[in-house]
N, CA and C of each residue as an Amber inpcrd file, in Angstrom:
protein
   618
 113.8380000  98.4870000  78.7160000 114.1520000  97.4780000  77.6990000
 113.7230000  96.1020000  78.2010000 113.0830000  95.2960000  77.3340000
 112.6240000  93.9800000  77.7630000 113.8030000  93.0620000  78.0310000
 113.5340000  91.9950000  78.8170000 114.6000000  91.0370000  79.1330000
 115.1370000  90.3750000  77.8750000 114.2460000  90.0460000  76.9340000
 114.6720000  89.3910000  75.6890000 115.6080000  90.3000000  74.9050000
 115.2630000  91.6170000  74.8160000 116.1070000  92.5430000  74.0760000
 117.4530000  92.7260000  74.7750000 117.4080000  92.7380000  76.1080000
 118.6490000  92.8700000  76.8640000 119.5750000  91.7020000  76.5970000
 118.9890000  90.4940000  76.5770000 119.7960000  89.3020000  76.2950000
 120.3460000  89.3380000  74.8790000 119.5260000  89.7810000  73.9470000
 119.9770000  89.8510000  72.5610000 121.1440000  90.8180000  72.4300000
 121.0340000  91.9630000  73.1130000 122.1120000  92.9440000  73.0720000
 123.3830000  92.3710000  73.6600000 123.2390000  91.6610000  74.7620000
 124.4070000  91.0510000  75.3910000 125.0300000  90.0090000  74.4820000
 124.1760000  89.2270000  73.8350000 124.6710000  88.1850000  72.9450000
 125.4580000  88.7780000  71.7920000 124.9760000  89.8930000  71.2390000
 125.6460000  90.5120000  70.1030000 127.0040000  91.0780000  70.4810000
 127.2190000  91.2790000  71.7730000 128.5010000  91.8180000  72.2090000
 129.6120000  90.7870000  72.1420000 129.2190000  89.4960000  72.0360000
 130.2200000  88.4520000  71.8630000 130.8070000  88.5710000  70.4650000
 132.0750000  88.2120000  70.3090000 132.7520000  88.4330000  69.0440000
 132.6400000  87.2480000  68.1120000 132.4690000  87.5380000  66.7940000
 132.5090000  86.5240000  65.7460000 131.5750000  85.3660000  65.9780000
 132.0160000  84.1810000  65.5060000 131.2150000  82.9700000  65.6310000
 131.0730000  82.5250000  67.0710000 131.9280000  83.0660000  67.9420000
 131.8800000  82.6850000  69.3440000 130.5470000  83.0520000  69.9820000
 129.7820000  83.9550000  69.3420000 128.4870000  84.3390000  69.8970000
 127.5000000  83.1770000  69.8470000 127.8670000  82.1080000  69.1080000
 126.9890000  80.9490000  68.9960000 127.2600000  79.9000000  70.0750000
 128.0500000  80.2670000  71.0660000 128.3170000  79.3420000  72.1620000
 127.0180000  78.9170000  72.8400000 126.9760000  77.6640000  73.2740000
 125.8130000  77.1370000  73.9840000 126.0810000  77.1060000  75.4860000
 125.0410000  76.8090000  76.2430000 125.2140000  76.6400000  77.6890000
 126.2220000  75.5380000  77.9870000 126.1490000  74.4540000  77.2070000
 127.0700000  73.3480000  77.4340000 128.5180000  73.7520000  77.1640000
 128.7440000  74.6490000  76.2030000 130.0940000  75.1370000  75.9600000
 130.6390000  75.8330000  77.2090000 129.7970000  76.6640000  77.8000000
 130.2040000  77.3530000  79.0280000 130.3980000  76.3640000  80.1760000
 129.5110000  75.3850000  80.2790000 129.6170000  74.4140000  81.3660000
 130.8200000  73.4960000  81.1800000 131.1550000  73.1870000  79.9210000
 132.3580000  72.4030000  79.6600000 133.6040000  73.1820000  80.0880000
 133.6120000  74.4650000  79.7580000 134.7360000  75.3060000  80.1780000
 134.7890000  75.4050000  81.6990000 133.6240000  75.4990000  82.3080000
 133.5590000  75.5570000  83.7700000 134.1200000  74.2830000  84.3860000
 133.8620000  73.1450000  83.7440000 134.3680000  71.8680000  84.2570000
 135.8940000  71.8730000  84.3050000 136.5120000  72.4830000  83.3000000
 137.9640000  72.5740000  83.3030000 138.4820000  73.3990000  84.4670000
 137.7900000  74.4870000  84.7560000 138.1910000  75.3440000  85.8680000
 137.9670000  74.6570000  87.2100000 136.8250000  74.0000000  87.3450000
 136.5130000  73.2900000  88.5890000 137.5160000  72.1610000  88.8150000
 137.8460000  71.4420000  87.7440000 138.8140000  70.3450000  87.8550000
 140.1850000  70.8730000  88.2730000 140.5300000  72.0510000  87.7640000
 141.8550000  72.6020000  88.0250000 142.0080000  73.1760000  89.4270000
 140.9270000  73.7880000  89.9440000 141.0900000  74.4590000  91.2290000
 139.8740000  74.5020000  92.1200000 138.8400000  73.7300000  91.7970000
 137.6420000  73.7420000  92.6200000 136.7210000  74.8990000  92.2660000
 135.6390000  75.0390000  92.9950000 134.6320000  76.0480000  92.6750000
 135.1070000  77.4690000  92.9570000 136.0930000  77.6380000  93.8180000
 136.6380000  78.9730000  94.0560000 137.4020000  79.4780000  92.8430000
 137.7120000  78.5570000  91.9260000 138.4580000  78.8850000  90.7090000
 137.5240000  79.2910000  89.5730000 136.2310000  79.1980000  89.8160000
 135.2310000  79.4030000  88.7630000 134.8380000  80.8770000  88.6880000
 135.3710000  81.5860000  87.6760000 135.1060000  83.0130000  87.5080000
 134.6290000  83.2900000  86.0860000 133.6240000  84.1330000  85.9700000
 133.0190000  84.4200000  84.6740000 134.0320000  85.0220000  83.7120000
 134.7990000  85.9970000  84.1650000 135.7490000  86.6640000  83.2870000
 136.8100000  85.6870000  82.7740000 137.2660000  84.8010000  83.6390000
 138.2520000  83.7950000  83.2280000 137.6840000  82.8780000  82.1620000
 136.4290000  82.4440000  82.3500000 135.7880000  81.5800000  81.3560000
 135.6370000  82.3090000  80.0310000 135.2180000  83.5640000  80.0820000
 135.0230000  84.3310000  78.8530000 136.3330000  84.4600000  78.0800000
 137.4290000  84.7140000  78.7950000 138.7240000  84.8310000  78.1320000
 139.1330000  83.5090000  77.4970000 138.9100000  82.4040000  78.1950000
 139.2710000  81.1000000  77.6520000 138.4480000  80.7650000  76.4090000
 137.1960000  81.2110000  76.3990000 136.3170000  80.9270000  75.2680000
 136.4500000  81.9690000  74.1590000 137.1650000  83.0340000  74.4270000
 137.3820000  84.0560000  73.4130000 136.1910000  84.9490000  73.1710000
 135.4080000  85.2160000  74.2040000 134.2290000  86.0690000  74.0760000
 134.2120000  87.0840000  75.2130000 133.2820000  88.0320000  75.1250000
 133.0880000  88.9700000  76.2280000 132.1010000  88.3670000  77.2180000
 131.9650000  89.0160000  78.3530000 131.0290000  88.5230000  79.3550000
 129.5810000  88.6000000  78.8880000 129.3100000  89.4010000  77.8550000
 127.9430000  89.4910000  77.3470000 127.4230000  88.1520000  76.8890000
 128.2850000  87.3130000  76.3140000 127.8770000  85.9750000  75.8810000
 127.4290000  85.1360000  77.0730000 128.1330000  85.2880000  78.1850000
 127.7690000  84.5460000  79.3960000 126.3540000  84.8940000  79.8390000
 126.0290000  86.1730000  79.8590000 124.7280000  86.6010000  80.3780000
 123.5730000  86.2860000  79.4290000 123.8780000  85.8440000  78.2380000
 122.8220000  85.3500000  77.3650000 122.3070000  83.9980000  77.8730000
 123.1980000  83.2290000  78.5060000 122.8680000  81.8680000  78.9390000
 122.6040000  81.7380000  80.4380000 123.1840000  82.6310000  81.2410000
 123.0630000  82.5060000  82.6960000 122.7210000  83.8640000  83.3080000
 121.9270000  83.8190000  84.3590000 121.5580000  85.0680000  85.0260000
 122.7610000  85.7030000  85.7140000 123.5370000  84.8560000  86.3870000
 124.6660000  85.3530000  87.1680000 125.5680000  84.1670000  87.5180000
 126.5730000  84.4310000  88.3400000 127.5260000  83.3870000  88.7310000
 126.8310000  82.2430000  89.4590000 125.8750000  82.5890000  90.3200000
 125.1610000  81.5510000  91.0660000 124.3920000  80.6240000  90.1270000
 123.7890000  81.1930000  89.0870000 123.0640000  80.3870000  88.1040000
 124.0260000  79.4320000  87.3980000 125.2360000  79.8930000  87.1150000
 126.2550000  79.0350000  86.5090000 126.5820000  77.8630000  87.4260000
 126.7940000  78.1520000  88.6960000 127.1480000  77.0980000  89.6570000
 126.0190000  76.0760000  89.7860000 124.7910000  76.5600000  89.9310000
 123.6450000  75.6540000  90.0670000 123.4720000  74.8190000  88.7990000
 123.6230000  75.4530000  87.6460000 123.4950000  74.7310000  86.3760000
 124.5810000  73.6650000  86.2480000 125.7750000  74.0130000  86.6790000
 126.8800000  73.0470000  86.6450000 126.5840000  71.8520000  87.5420000
 126.1230000  72.1280000  88.7420000 125.8030000  71.0510000  89.6790000
 124.6620000  70.1800000  89.1660000 123.6440000  70.8230000  88.5930000
 122.5180000  70.0500000  88.0530000 122.9730000  69.1320000  86.9250000
 123.8370000  69.6410000  86.0490000 124.3190000  68.8070000  84.9460000
 125.1710000  67.6580000  85.4730000 125.9850000  67.9460000  86.4770000
 126.7880000  66.8780000  87.0870000 125.8920000  65.7810000  87.6290000
 124.8550000  66.1790000  88.3880000 123.9110000  65.2090000  88.9560000
 123.2110000  64.4050000  87.8460000 122.7080000  65.0940000  86.8370000
 121.9750000  64.4240000  85.7600000 122.8610000  63.4280000  85.0160000
 124.0840000  63.7930000  84.7680000 124.9950000  62.8970000  84.0490000
 125.3810000  61.6950000  84.8930000 125.5940000  61.9140000  86.1800000
 125.9430000  60.7930000  87.0490000 124.7780000  59.8140000  87.1760000
 123.5530000  60.3080000  87.2320000 122.3970000  59.4270000  87.3000000
 122.1830000  58.6960000  85.9790000 122.4060000  59.4060000  84.8690000
 122.2130000  58.7970000  83.5540000 123.1950000  57.6520000  83.3220000
 124.4310000  57.8190000  83.7530000 125.4380000  56.8070000  83.4660000
 125.2440000  55.5290000  84.2780000 124.3660000  55.5530000  85.2620000
 124.0760000  54.3340000  86.0130000 123.5530000  53.2250000  85.1080000
 122.9090000  53.6080000  84.0140000 122.3470000  52.6030000  83.1180000
 123.4360000  51.7370000  82.4860000 124.6600000  52.2510000  82.4170000
 125.7290000  51.5090000  81.7610000 126.2660000  50.3700000  82.6060000
 126.0130000  50.3850000  83.9050000 126.4040000  49.2360000  84.7300000
 125.2230000  48.7200000  85.5710000 124.0470000  48.8590000  85.0120000
 122.8550000  48.3480000  85.6780000 122.8210000  46.8250000  85.5870000
 122.6210000  46.1170000  86.7090000 122.5470000  44.6520000  86.6760000
 121.4480000  44.1720000  85.7400000 121.7450000  43.1120000  84.9960000
 120.8130000  42.6160000  83.9850000 120.1170000  41.3190000  84.3840000
 120.3950000  40.8130000  85.5740000 119.7210000  39.6050000  86.0440000
 120.4490000  38.3140000  85.7290000 121.7110000  38.4260000  85.2990000
 122.4970000  37.2360000  85.0100000 123.2050000  36.7200000  86.2520000
 124.2610000  35.9310000  86.0310000 125.0470000  35.4100000  87.1510000
 125.6200000  36.5780000  87.9550000 125.4170000  36.5570000  89.2690000
 125.7790000  37.6880000  90.1160000 127.2800000  37.9580000  90.0820000
 128.0900000  36.9250000  90.2410000 129.5370000  37.1480000  90.2850000
 130.0500000  37.6720000  88.9430000 129.5410000  37.1260000  87.8550000
 129.9590000  37.5980000  86.5270000 129.6030000  39.0660000  86.3410000
 128.3720000  39.4130000  86.7130000 127.9550000  40.8150000  86.5690000
 128.7590000  41.7250000  87.4830000 129.0310000  41.2520000  88.6950000
 129.7970000  42.0560000  89.6410000 131.1830000  42.3610000  89.0840000
 131.8390000  41.3600000  88.5400000 133.1770000  41.5610000  87.9880000
 133.1420000  42.4860000  86.7710000 132.1120000  42.3630000  85.9640000
 131.9800000  43.2520000  84.8020000 131.7800000  44.6980000  85.2380000
 130.9540000  44.8930000  86.2700000 130.6910000  46.2390000  86.7900000
 131.9690000  46.8380000  87.3740000 132.6980000  46.0510000  88.1490000
 133.9300000  46.5360000  88.7510000 134.9570000  46.9130000  87.6860000
 135.0600000  46.0950000  86.6640000 136.0070000  46.3940000  85.5850000
 135.6520000  47.7220000  84.9040000 134.3600000  47.9180000  84.6760000
 133.9210000  49.1590000  84.0420000 134.1890000  50.3590000  84.9380000
 133.8200000  50.2530000  86.2010000 133.9600000  51.3780000  87.1170000
 135.4210000  51.7450000  87.3680000 136.2680000  50.7420000  87.5170000
 137.6590000  51.0140000  87.8580000 138.5290000  51.3040000  86.6450000
 138.3630000  50.5330000  85.5900000 139.2220000  50.7260000  84.4180000
 138.9010000  52.0320000  83.7010000 137.6340000  52.2520000  83.3880000
 137.2550000  53.4680000  82.6710000 137.5200000  54.7070000  83.5070000
 137.1520000  54.6440000  84.7820000 137.3290000  55.8090000  85.6470000
 138.8060000  56.1430000  85.8350000 139.6520000  55.1150000  85.9070000
 141.0780000  55.3520000  86.1450000 141.7260000  56.1190000  84.9960000
 141.1080000  56.0840000  83.8190000 141.6720000  56.7480000  82.6560000
 141.1080000  58.1580000  82.4540000 140.1470000  58.5380000  83.2670000
 139.5060000  59.8340000  83.0990000 139.8280000  60.7170000  84.3040000
 140.9720000  61.3680000  84.2300000 141.4420000  62.1570000  85.3670000
 140.5040000  63.3290000  85.6450000 140.0750000  64.0350000  84.5900000
 139.2410000  65.2150000  84.8090000 137.9190000  64.8620000  85.4590000
 137.3520000  63.7260000  85.0770000 136.0770000  63.3300000  85.6640000
 136.2250000  63.1550000  87.1760000 137.3020000  62.5150000  87.6050000
 137.5310000  62.3340000  89.0310000 137.7940000  63.6660000  89.7160000
 138.5590000  64.5380000  89.0680000 138.8390000  65.8480000  89.6600000
 137.5500000  66.6310000  89.8910000 136.6340000  66.5710000  88.9340000
 135.3550000  67.2650000  89.0860000 134.5490000  66.6350000  90.2100000
 134.5120000  65.3140000  90.2420000 133.7570000  64.6240000  91.3040000
 134.2690000  65.0240000  92.6820000 135.5700000  65.0360000  92.8560000
 136.1430000  65.4060000  94.1500000 135.8780000  66.8730000  94.4780000
 135.9100000  67.7350000  93.4510000 135.6290000  69.1520000  93.6760000
 134.1820000  69.3660000  94.1000000 133.2590000  68.6430000  93.4610000
 131.8480000  68.7490000  93.8300000 131.6500000  68.2880000  95.2690000
 132.3020000  67.1950000  95.6360000 132.1590000  66.6780000  97.0020000
 132.7690000  67.6250000  98.0280000 133.8710000  68.2490000  97.6700000
 134.4680000  69.2340000  98.5640000 133.5430000  70.4420000  98.7200000
 132.9770000  70.8980000  97.6070000 132.0620000  72.0340000  97.6420000
 130.8190000  71.7110000  98.4730000 130.3920000  70.4520000  98.4400000
 129.1940000  70.0290000  99.1780000 129.3720000  70.1610000 100.6850000
 130.5990000  70.2470000 101.1460000 130.8370000  70.4050000 102.5840000
 130.4190000  71.7750000 103.0900000 130.3060000  72.7410000 102.1600000
 129.9620000  74.1040000 102.5910000 128.8200000  74.7050000 101.7760000
 128.2200000  73.8990000 100.9120000 127.0990000  74.3810000 100.1070000
 125.9510000  73.3900000 100.2240000 124.8270000  73.8520000 100.7340000
 123.7010000  72.9550000 101.0130000 123.1550000  72.3010000  99.7540000
 123.0160000  73.0700000  98.6860000 122.4450000  72.5150000  97.4620000
 123.3610000  71.4350000  96.8800000 124.6540000  71.7050000  96.8560000
 125.6020000  70.7020000  96.3690000 125.5300000  69.4430000  97.2220000
 125.3760000  69.6160000  98.5240000 125.2860000  68.4640000  99.4260000
 124.0490000  67.6220000  99.1180000 122.9490000  68.2730000  98.7830000
 121.7220000  67.5470000  98.4420000 121.9160000  66.7120000  97.1710000
 122.5810000  67.2840000  96.1880000 122.7860000  66.5600000  94.9290000
 123.7680000  65.4030000  95.1070000 124.8060000  65.6180000  95.8880000
 125.7580000  64.5450000  96.1590000 125.0540000  63.4000000  96.8820000
 124.2100000  63.7290000  97.8470000 123.4700000  62.6970000  98.5710000
 122.5390000  61.9300000  97.6320000 121.9290000  62.6370000  96.6790000
 121.0390000  61.9930000  95.7150000 121.8140000  61.0120000  94.8230000
 122.9720000  61.4310000  94.3610000 123.7970000  60.5690000  93.5180000
 124.3060000  59.3680000  94.3140000 124.7620000  59.6150000  95.5350000
 125.2440000  58.5220000  96.3780000 124.1550000  57.4810000  96.6000000
 122.9630000  57.9420000  96.9200000 121.8560000  57.0230000  97.1970000
 121.5050000  56.2110000  95.9600000 121.5030000  56.8330000  94.8010000
 121.1870000  56.1170000  93.5600000 122.2320000  55.0520000  93.2720000
 123.4860000  55.3720000  93.4660000 124.5580000  54.4080000  93.2270000
 124.4880000  53.2410000  94.2030000 124.2730000  53.5400000  95.4740000
 124.2020000  52.4870000  96.4830000 122.9730000  51.6150000  96.2550000
 121.8550000  52.2190000  95.9070000 120.6250000  51.4530000  95.6480000
 120.8020000  50.5240000  94.4530000 121.5480000  50.9710000  93.4550000
 121.7790000  50.0950000  92.3060000 122.6520000  48.9050000  92.7140000
 123.6400000  49.1450000  93.5470000 124.4240000  48.0270000  94.0720000
 123.5170000  47.0480000  94.8200000 122.5880000  47.5950000  95.5850000
 121.6910000  46.7520000  96.3850000 120.8170000  45.8690000  95.5050000
 120.4590000  46.3610000  94.3270000 119.6290000  45.5540000  93.4270000
 120.3790000  44.3090000  92.9640000 121.7050000  44.3880000  92.9380000
 122.5140000  43.2170000  92.5930000 122.7090000  42.3150000  93.8000000
 123.0400000  42.9000000  94.9340000 123.3710000  42.1000000  96.1120000
 122.1550000  41.4790000  96.7810000 120.9840000  41.9810000  96.4730000
 119.7730000  41.3630000  97.0330000 119.5990000  39.9440000  96.5020000
 120.3530000  39.6010000  95.4420000 120.2770000  38.2570000  94.8780000
 121.2630000  37.2910000  95.5310000 122.1170000  37.7940000  96.4220000
 123.0150000  36.8800000  97.1340000 122.7120000  36.8360000  98.6280000
 121.8680000  37.7540000  99.0930000 121.5050000  37.7520000 100.5050000
 120.0580000  38.2070000 100.6700000 119.3400000  37.4990000 101.5100000
 117.9450000  37.8580000 101.7880000 117.8360000  38.8220000 102.9600000
 118.9750000  39.1630000 103.5560000 119.0040000  40.0740000 104.7030000
 119.1630000  41.5100000 104.1900000 118.1310000  42.3390000 104.3190000
 118.2070000  43.7160000 103.7970000 119.3510000  44.5190000 104.3900000
 119.6500000  44.3210000 105.6640000 120.7300000  45.0640000 106.3040000
 122.0800000  44.6470000 105.7180000 122.2710000  43.3500000 105.5120000
 123.5170000  42.8820000 104.9220000 123.6570000  43.3900000 103.4870000
 122.5610000  43.3630000 102.7710000 122.5720000  43.8600000 101.3920000
 122.9780000  45.3340000 101.3510000 122.4100000  46.1150000 102.2420000
 122.7330000  47.5420000 102.3000000 124.1980000  47.7520000 102.6800000
 124.6770000  46.9750000 103.6540000 126.0710000  47.1060000 104.0850000
 127.0330000  46.7640000 102.9480000 126.7390000  45.6970000 102.2210000
 127.5840000  45.3110000 101.0930000 127.5770000  46.3860000 100.0080000
 126.4140000  46.9510000  99.7690000 126.2770000  47.9860000  98.7480000
 127.0840000  49.2200000  99.1100000 127.0240000  49.6010000 100.3770000
 127.7820000  50.7630000 100.8440000 129.2750000  50.4760000 100.8090000
 129.6670000  49.2730000 101.2460000 131.0750000  48.9000000 101.2490000
 131.6540000  48.9280000  99.8390000 130.9310000  48.3470000  98.8900000
 131.4110000  48.3340000  97.5100000 131.5280000  49.7580000  96.9730000
 130.5720000  50.5940000  97.3140000 130.5700000  51.9620000  96.8020000
 131.7800000  52.7430000  97.2960000 132.0040000  52.7470000  98.6030000
 133.1190000  53.5280000  99.1370000 134.4560000  52.9270000  98.7010000
 134.5170000  51.6010000  98.5690000 135.7540000  50.9660000  98.1000000
 136.0310000  51.3360000  96.6520000 134.9850000  51.4110000  95.8430000
 135.1470000  51.7770000  94.4410000 135.6200000  53.2210000  94.3070000
 134.9880000  54.1270000  95.0410000 135.3930000  55.5360000  94.9930000
 136.8410000  55.6800000  95.4600000 137.1720000  54.9990000  96.5420000
 138.5400000  55.0580000  97.0460000 139.5420000  54.5230000  96.0430000
 139.1860000  53.4290000  95.3920000 140.0730000  52.8410000  94.3880000
 140.2690000  53.7820000  93.2100000 139.2090000  54.4660000  92.8100000
 139.3210000  55.4220000  91.7070000 140.2840000  56.5490000  92.0670000
 140.2000000  57.0240000  93.3080000 141.0880000  58.0950000  93.7500000
 142.5420000  57.6360000  93.7000000 142.8020000  56.4180000  94.1600000
 144.1660000  55.9010000  94.2120000 144.7110000  55.5900000  92.8200000
 143.8610000  55.0350000  91.9580000 144.3370000  54.5020000  90.6830000
 144.3220000  55.4910000  89.5290000 143.4680000  56.4920000  89.5830000
 143.3160000  57.3820000  88.4370000 144.6140000  58.0930000  88.0840000
 144.9750000  57.9870000  86.8000000 146.1630000  58.6570000  86.3050000
 147.4660000  57.9570000  86.6180000 147.4000000  56.8000000  87.2800000
 148.6120000  56.0770000  87.6350000 149.0940000  55.2400000  86.4650000
 150.3720000  55.2030000  86.2100000 150.9030000  54.3640000  85.1340000
 150.9640000  52.9130000  85.5860000 150.7200000  52.0010000  84.6420000
 150.7750000  50.5860000  84.9440000 149.7190000  50.1310000  85.9220000
 148.5310000  50.7880000  85.8660000 147.4960000  50.4810000  86.8530000
 146.7000000  49.2290000  86.5250000 146.8780000  48.6430000  85.3250000
 146.0360000  47.5140000  84.9160000 146.1370000  46.3380000  85.8860000
 147.3630000  46.0040000  86.2940000 147.5330000  44.8770000  87.2240000
 146.8980000  45.1800000  88.5710000 147.0730000  46.4170000  89.0380000
 146.4790000  46.8050000  90.3250000 144.9550000  46.7510000  90.2520000
 144.3990000  47.2320000  89.1490000 142.9470000  47.2010000  88.9830000
 142.4420000  45.7740000  89.0070000 143.1320000  44.8880000  88.3190000
 142.7220000  43.4830000  88.3040000 142.7310000  42.8730000  89.6850000
 143.7590000  43.1690000  90.4770000 143.8280000  42.6220000  91.8380000
 142.7160000  43.1830000  92.7120000 142.4530000  44.4820000  92.5730000
 141.3970000  45.1000000  93.3820000 140.0300000  44.5570000  92.9880000
 139.7870000  44.4070000  91.6910000 138.5200000  43.8240000  91.2310000
 138.3180000  42.4450000  91.8410000 139.3710000  41.6260000  91.7860000
 139.2660000  40.2610000  92.3050000 139.0350000  40.2530000  93.8130000
 139.7390000  41.1260000  94.5210000 139.5810000  41.2040000  95.9760000
 138.1680000  41.6150000  96.3540000 137.6510000  42.6520000  95.7070000
 136.2920000  43.1140000  95.9990000 135.2710000  42.0150000  95.7110000
 135.4160000  41.3550000  94.5770000 134.4570000  40.3190000  94.1940000
 134.4720000  39.1710000  95.1960000 135.6650000  38.7680000  95.6380000
 135.7500000  37.6510000  96.5850000 135.1580000  38.0190000  97.9410000
 135.3830000  39.2580000  98.3710000 134.8210000  39.6990000  99.6510000
 133.2900000  39.7090000  99.5890000 132.7560000  40.2760000  98.5080000
 131.2990000  40.3580000  98.3690000 130.6760000  38.9780000  98.2430000
 131.2300000  38.1450000  97.3850000 130.6380000  36.8260000  97.1730000
 130.7780000  35.9460000  98.4080000 131.7370000  36.2840000  99.2770000
 131.8740000  35.5460000 100.5160000 130.7440000  35.8070000 101.4960000
 129.9250000  36.8080000 101.2160000 128.7880000  37.1350000 102.0740000
 127.4810000  36.4910000 101.5900000 127.5740000  35.6370000 100.6150000
 126.3910000  34.9650000 100.0840000 125.6960000  34.1540000 101.1870000
 124.3680000  34.1520000 101.1810000 123.6210000  33.3590000 102.1510000
 124.0390000  31.8980000 102.0390000 124.2280000  31.2490000 103.1910000
 124.6430000  29.8370000 103.1690000 123.4270000  28.9390000 102.9810000
C-alpha cells in the first residue's frame, strides 16, 4: 500500500469532524502537555484522548513521536524569532524605547503563564537533547543581538554593548519567572522596569 493511501486510511480512522484536525491542533494540545509536565509528559495516546480522536489522526500529520517533538520545537523557535519584531528598536530615543520594550516583555509575559511554562520546559529539555539545545541557543542569540542593536547607540564599546545585552536578557527572563502569575505584580513590574532602565542608561558613554 502506498504511503498516501496508508495516511488516508489512518486519517479516516479518526472519528467525526475531529478527522479535520490540523498539525497546529496537535501542537497546541502538545503545548498544554509540555506546560503541565515537560516533554516526558508528551504522549501520543494522551493527546489523542484529549482531542477526541484515535491515534490514526496523529499519524496523518506526524511520522512518529520524535517527529512530533521536533515539529513542536521548530514551531517554538519560529514563533520566538517572529515575535522579536514586536519589540524591535525603531531608532528613536534609546531610554524611551528601552522602557517600552521592558514594559512589553515584563507585563505581557507576566500574564501568560503557559507561555513561560513552555519556555522553561524547552530549556529544561535542551539540557539533555542536542537539537533542543541548538534551537534554544539560536533564540537566545537572536534576542541578545536585538538588545545589542539598541545598546550600540549608547556605547561605542562592542564588549560593553554585548555585556549590557546579555545582562538585560537574563534579567528579563529571571523577572518573568518571578513575576508570572503573581497577583498585584503591576507595581513590582514598574519598579523592575525602572531599575533595569537606570542601570543600562548608567552605562552610556561619557
